N, C-alpha and C positions, 0 to 999 in steps of 0.2 A: 559791795554794791550789787544790785539785782542784775545789771547788764553783764557783769562778769560771770555770774552763775548761769544766765541764759546762754551766753556764748559758749561756756564750757559744756553745757548740756547739749547744745546743737552740734558742737564739735565731736562729742562722744557718740551722738546718734549717727553722724556722718561716718565716723570711723567704724562703727559697728556695721553699718550698711555696706561699706567698702569690703569689710572682712567677709560678710555673708556672700557678696557677689563673687569675691575671689574664691571662696570655698566652693561655691556652686560651679564656677568655671573649672576648677581643678577636678571636681567630681564628674563633671560632664566630659572633660578630656579623658579621664581615667576610664569611664564607661565606653567611650568611642574607641580608645586604644584596645581595651579588653575585647570589644566586639570584633576586632580585626584579627585576633589571635586564633590560629587554627590548632586543632588537637595535635597534629603532627609536630608543630613547633614546640608545644609543651613537652611532648615525648623527647624531642631533640634536646631540650634543655635538661632532661633527666638522664641522658646517656652517662653511664658510669655509676649510676645510683640504683639502689634497691627499689623495685616497684612490685606491686601486687595487682594482677589482672583478674577480673571476673570475666569468664568466657561465656559464649552463647549456650554452652552445654550446662552451665551452672557451676562448672569447676573453677577453682582458683589456682592461679599460677604465680609463684613468687620467684624472684631472682633479680640479677643485675641486668639492667638494660645495656646491651653491648653496642647495638647499632640499629638503624632503621632506614627504611626506604619510603617510597611514595605511599605504599599501601601495606607495609609489613614491619614487624619488630623482630629483633634478634635478642633473645634472653638467655643468660646463663643461669640455669636453675640451681637450687641448693645441692642437687645431686652431682653437679659439675657438668652435666650434659647441656648442650645448647639446643634451642628450639626456635624455629621461625613461626611467628604468629601473625596471620593476616589481621590488619586493623579492623576489618569487617567482623572478625570473630570476637572482638573486645567490646563488652557492654559496660565496663566500668574499670577504673584504675585508682589505686591508692599510691601515694608517694610522688605525685607530680607537683612541681612548683606551680604557684598560682599564675605565673606569667612566663613567657618565653624570653630567653636571654638574647636570642638572635645570633649567638656565637657559633652554634653548631647547626648544620642543616641536614636534612635527610638526603640519603643517596638518591640519585635520580632514577635508578632502575626499579622495576616493579617486582611483585611477588613472582610472576612467571620467570623473570630473569634469575632471581635468587634460586628458584627451584631447578632451573636449568643447570645451575652450578652444581647442585647436589646430584643431579642426573649424570652430568659429565664425570663427576668424581666417583660415580657408582657407589655412593654412600648408602649404608644400610640405614633405614629410617623407620620410625613408628609414626604413622599418620592417624590423627584423630579427626573424625568428621563431625558434622553437626548433630548426628544421631547419637554421638558418644562412642561409636564403634572405633576400635583401634585396629589398624592393619599394619603389619610389619613387612618389610621387603625393600626393594630397590626401585627407584623411579626410572622407568624405561624411557619415557618421552614426556615432553611438556608442550602443550599446544597453546593457542592464544588465550583460552579460558578454561583449560582443564589439564589434568595430568593422567598418565597411565602408570600404574604401580604394579610390578610383578610381586605377588605375595610369596614370601618364604620366611622361614625362621631366621631370627637375627644372627644366629651363630653359623648359618650356612651361606655359602657363596651363591650368587645368582646363576645357577646352572639350570638347563631345561628340566632335569630330573628333580630339582628342588622346588620348582615353581608350582604352587598350589592353585594359583588363579591369577588372572589379570584384571585389575580394577581400574575403571575410568572414573575419575573424581572431578567434578566441576570445582573451580577455584572457590566459588561461593559456598561450597560445602566443606572446605578445609578449615579446621579450627587450629590445628597445631601440627607441625612437622618437626619431630625430634630426631636429630642425627644421633645415631648410636655408633 
């Protein structure tokens, strides 16, 4: 009978419309959720994984993401050395999951706090700045927005006779601080 075909057709149209509305709602929710995800959360989801960073100097840095803070990343590079990278120095990343899991969060302390730890430990570092220059030595002091680095060869202790110069570097110019 024609009525059966008409009702079947109407029911199929209604079902298709409901599926389109549901798909549209899911897509809308997905876009809204994605819009709220911050880059730091995506890096947090990648802790323990290999990542490749493109830095403001044009250099690429590959390694395992070990940790992160509000404005910095800690990477173990293929050489086995570890490096602190300010998030502001990262212009691109490969290896991040498309979404954050929410399980891991960044440490609450900033780049300055992390650098103060290196200064306290008198660690020998190689600092790369935004010009691409690398300076080796020991971080003497860390201010609110800058650090002071006593330049000396990596194999030498930080003694007055070994210091070749004292560099003051704004945080915004720091690309990489590699602990040696």
